[in-house]
Every structure is written in C-alpha cells, then in structure tokens.
C-alpha positions, 0 to 999 in steps of 0.5 A: 491866650497861650501865645505869650506863655513860655513854660519855664523849667529851671534849676535855680537860675533866672530867666536869661536872654539867649543870644544867637550866633551870626549863623542860622541852620534850618531843617526842613521836613519831608512835607516842605521839599519834594525834591530833597524831603529833609535837608539843611539850609545854611546862612551866614557862617553856618556850613552844611555838614550833612542832612537826612532824606526820606531815601538815601539815594541822594547821599543822605541818611534814610529816615522813616519819620519827619525831621522836626528839629535840630540843635547846633554843637557849641563849636558850630562844627556840627549839629543834631537833627531829631525826627518825630519818633525821637531818632537822632541824626548826628553831623560833624562834631555832634555825637549821639548820646541816645535816642527815644527811637523804638520807645513807646511815646505818648506823643510825637517828638517836636523839638530838641535842645543841646547842652552848652558843652555839647555833651548831651541834649534834650528831646521834647514831645508834643505832650510836654514830655522831656527826655534827657541824654548824655550830660543833659540833666532832667529838670521837669516836664509837662508830660502827664499833665492836662495840657490844652495847648501842645508844646511846639519847641524847646530851648535851653538856657545858656548855662544848661541849667534849665529849659523853656517849653513853648506851647502852641498859640492854640488849644486843642478840643477833646474829640470831634464835636458836631459844629452847628449848622453841620449835622455830622462830625468833622473829619479832622480834629478841632482847635481854638485860635484867636481870630484876626479880623480884616477890613473886608470882614474876613478873618484868619486863621481858618485852621491851626498848625498849618492846616492840621486842625479846624479852628472852631472860632472861625467856623462859628464866626462863618456860621453867622453869615454862611449857614447854608454852606456850612449846613451841607454834609459830605454827600452834597452835590455840586448843584446843592453847593452852588445853591447854598453859596447863592443863598448865603451871599444874597441874604447874609454874606459877601464873596470873600466870606463865602470863599472862606465858608467853602474852605471851612466846609472842605476842611470839615467834610474832607470833600471839595464837591467838584469845585475850587476857589476859582470856580466858587468865585465864578459861581458867586458872580452868577448868583 
C-alpha cells in the first residue's frame, strides 16, 4: 500500500508537524468550474487577491494549462498558483522567482511549496522531479526513478530545510493490457488501487484519479460475476448488451453489480452503447 507513504527529502532535520493557519485557500482547475474555469475560494481570514482564468474576459489572467496547485506567502498577503506546464502566477505580495514554463518536462507539474521566507519555491512533477527557484534549495527528487505511483503533491517543512513528496494511493500499469474476458485493449490507461467492499457486494473505486485510469482490481473482481458484459467489444450493439446484462444477472450477478460492470465497460471501450445507468437498470428489471 502506498497510500500511507510519504517520500521525505530533508536536510538534516527531523520530521515535523506542519501547522495550518486559520485560513484556507483553494485553487480550482478548469474542469472544476465552467463559469470561472480557474479561481480561488477563500475561507476564514484568507482574502482573494486575484485568480487565473482560461480567458481573461472576466479580469483574470489567461492560461493555457490547468492550475494544479498553490502556495501562500508567509504574510498571508499573497500567493502563487502553478499550472501543469510549470507556469507561475503571482498575486499580492508573492513574487516570481522563475518558472518551468517552456521547458521540456517528462511529466506535468502537480504541485508546489514555498519557502518560509517567501523568497523562493519548489515545483514538483508527477514523476517526482523537483525544481527549485529563488532561495529554495534542492534537496533531492524522485525524477528518473521507476516510480510505480505518480506524485500528487508536495509540502515543505517549516524551516524550509526539506520537503515531502506524496505518492498517489494507486499504482499505474505499464502499457494498456487486454483484460480478460475482453479481447481488445482498453482505450484508457490502467491502474491498481485497493478495493473497498460493501454489504451489497459492490466495490469501489472503479477508477483512479477521478476517472483518469481504469482500476484493474475492480475489473478483475467484476469479471468473476459479469463475464458476459465485460466480454463485449467496442462494436457491440445495444441489443447485445441487453442480452449480456440479462445473462449475467441470471447466472452470477445482481443489479448493483451489473451496473458497475456496465460502468467499467464504458470506461474500457469508450462507448456507452446507447444506454445510461438508468436505462441499464430498466433493462435488468425486464430480464
């Protein structure tokens, strides 16, 4: 299990508890808000000092990549935002000390952390690469290593003498393997994340990272009870899916499990087969 693992990179200091202030700033990405595709939401004593937007029509700063992280200035009177291409946006008292924009990155930037003086910051990429700017010192990285789990965030120790890198709670599979009983490869990349089982025999998660990857463990579990549905290819017809749903529910499965199987099939093939969850349930009622 990697969910409980923190990759620690320190300069002769012991692990410390990083205390939080009485304010929280949250940066949302373009996928999170259609009306203001990238914005800042403030709580407590925090103030909104500006935000980035996909277009500057609303007074924000035009961006071409999702905002993936932010860090507060030590005074609380400013903050930085970082985009997936490494571009830095500054607001309030925060000053730019450099950026990875226009550099060839092996993996997208996923987060950042600032030094306690506010005179520098680090960016971290999904492959564990760390990039330091200004007064921020480089203490090591996981870039170039064979990391089974992508890095999703970082945080610095209060002294600025080190930082932690946090891996995702799942591992990524190399390539796109054909998963039995399917006969074609999936249209999405695959991952493995431990399943949580529920009283009705269903399980989660079916995907990793908010639907970016197909959870192989979920597929394999579903294949035991829904082989007819998961054996369908991307060119299957609605009628063939109806027949497969009924065959599975009669022989092995249940309504909730068949709905999960349908969701996995859609993810695997990239096809909805002319149905949705509600119509799948209706089909099962008439089996």
